[in-house]
C-alpha positions, 0 to 999 in steps of 0.5 A: 223689488221695493226701493227703501230710501230716496237714493233707491227710488231715484235709481229704480225710476231711472232703471224703469225708464231706461228699460221702457226706452230701450229694453235690449240695451246691455247690462253695462250700458244701463249701469253706466247710463244710469250712473251718469244720469243721476243728480247725486253721487252714488255711495257703494250701497246705491251701486249694489242697489243699482246692479240688484235692481237691474238684475231683478228688472231683467226678470220682472218685466214692465208691462205696458198699461193700456189706457181706455176711454171706454167706461162700462 
């Protein structure tokens, strides 16, 4: 699910950060925490994107990237 504007990009980044820190948090807690953390007042379209993105993220997990110092 790709964000289409600056607000959606900021929302997606905040959700991804929240999921990487505490993936077991409740749906309502995530929505509340994200809404409070943003530096802008969400419009209804932003709120809809937030809910849709969280639902999407629940089925599309973030896989940690393992960095290696080894070069072939």
